[in-house]
C-alpha positions as CSV (number, residue, x, y, z in Angstrom):
1,X,108.3,94.3,99.0
2,X,106.0,91.5,99.6
3,X,102.4,92.3,100.5
4,X,99.7,90.2,102.1
5,X,98.3,89.0,98.8
6,X,101.7,87.5,97.8
7,X,102.0,85.8,101.2
8,X,98.5,84.3,100.7
9,X,99.5,83.1,97.2
10,X,102.5,81.3,98.8
11,X,100.1,79.5,101.1
12,X,97.7,78.6,98.3
13,X,100.6,77.1,96.3
14,X,101.6,75.2,99.4
15,X,98.1,73.7,99.7
16,X,98.1,72.8,96.1
17,X,101.4,70.9,96.4
18,X,100.1,69.0,99.5
19,X,103.0,70.3,101.7
20,X,102.3,71.1,105.3
21,X,103.9,74.4,106.4
22,X,105.5,74.3,109.8
23,X,106.9,77.8,110.2
24,X,107.1,81.1,108.3
25,X,110.5,82.9,108.5
26,X,110.0,86.6,108.0
27,X,112.7,89.3,108.0
28,X,112.2,92.0,110.5
29,X,111.6,94.8,108.0
30,X,109.2,92.7,105.9
31,X,107.4,91.8,109.1
32,X,107.0,95.5,110.0
33,X,105.6,96.2,106.5
34,X,103.2,93.3,106.7
35,X,102.0,94.5,110.2
36,X,100.7,97.7,108.4
37,X,98.2,95.5,106.6
38,X,95.0,95.3,108.8
39,X,94.2,91.7,108.0
40,X,97.7,90.5,108.8
41,X,97.9,92.6,111.9
42,X,94.6,91.4,113.3
43,X,95.3,87.7,112.8
44,X,98.9,87.9,114.1
45,X,98.2,90.0,117.1
46,X,95.0,88.0,117.9
47,X,96.8,84.7,117.7
48,X,98.6,84.8,121.0
49,X,99.4,87.1,123.9
50,X,103.1,86.2,123.7
51,X,104.8,87.8,120.6
52,X,107.1,84.8,120.2
53,X,104.2,82.4,119.8
54,X,102.2,84.4,117.1
55,X,100.9,82.7,114.0
56,X,99.4,83.5,110.6
57,X,97.0,81.0,109.1
58,X,97.8,78.8,112.1
59,X,101.4,78.6,111.1
60,X,104.1,79.8,113.5
61,X,106.0,83.0,112.6
62,X,109.6,83.5,113.3
63,X,111.0,87.0,112.7
64,X,114.6,86.8,111.5
65,X,117.5,89.3,111.3
66,X,117.5,89.1,107.5
67,X,115.7,92.3,106.5
68,X,113.5,91.0,103.7
69,X,113.5,87.2,104.2
70,X,110.3,85.3,103.4
71,X,110.6,81.6,103.6
72,X,108.1,78.8,104.5
73,X,109.6,75.8,106.2
74,X,107.8,72.5,105.8
75,X,107.5,69.6,108.2
76,X,109.0,66.2,107.2
């Protein structure tokens, strides 16, 4: 399973490569596991009142039907 530190490492690598992340695709089971992490939970829940508009690190989250998917989509 991916933890919050691994997710943050993905973002750090993204910043280093000068890519602009547009959306994070997270599988529903992985999302549930990440929500157990206090930092992730607080940022995601505090980002919007509507669950379909939640973000992490100011990047939109889309929960997918693939159990363990973790993919970052880039703009452009």
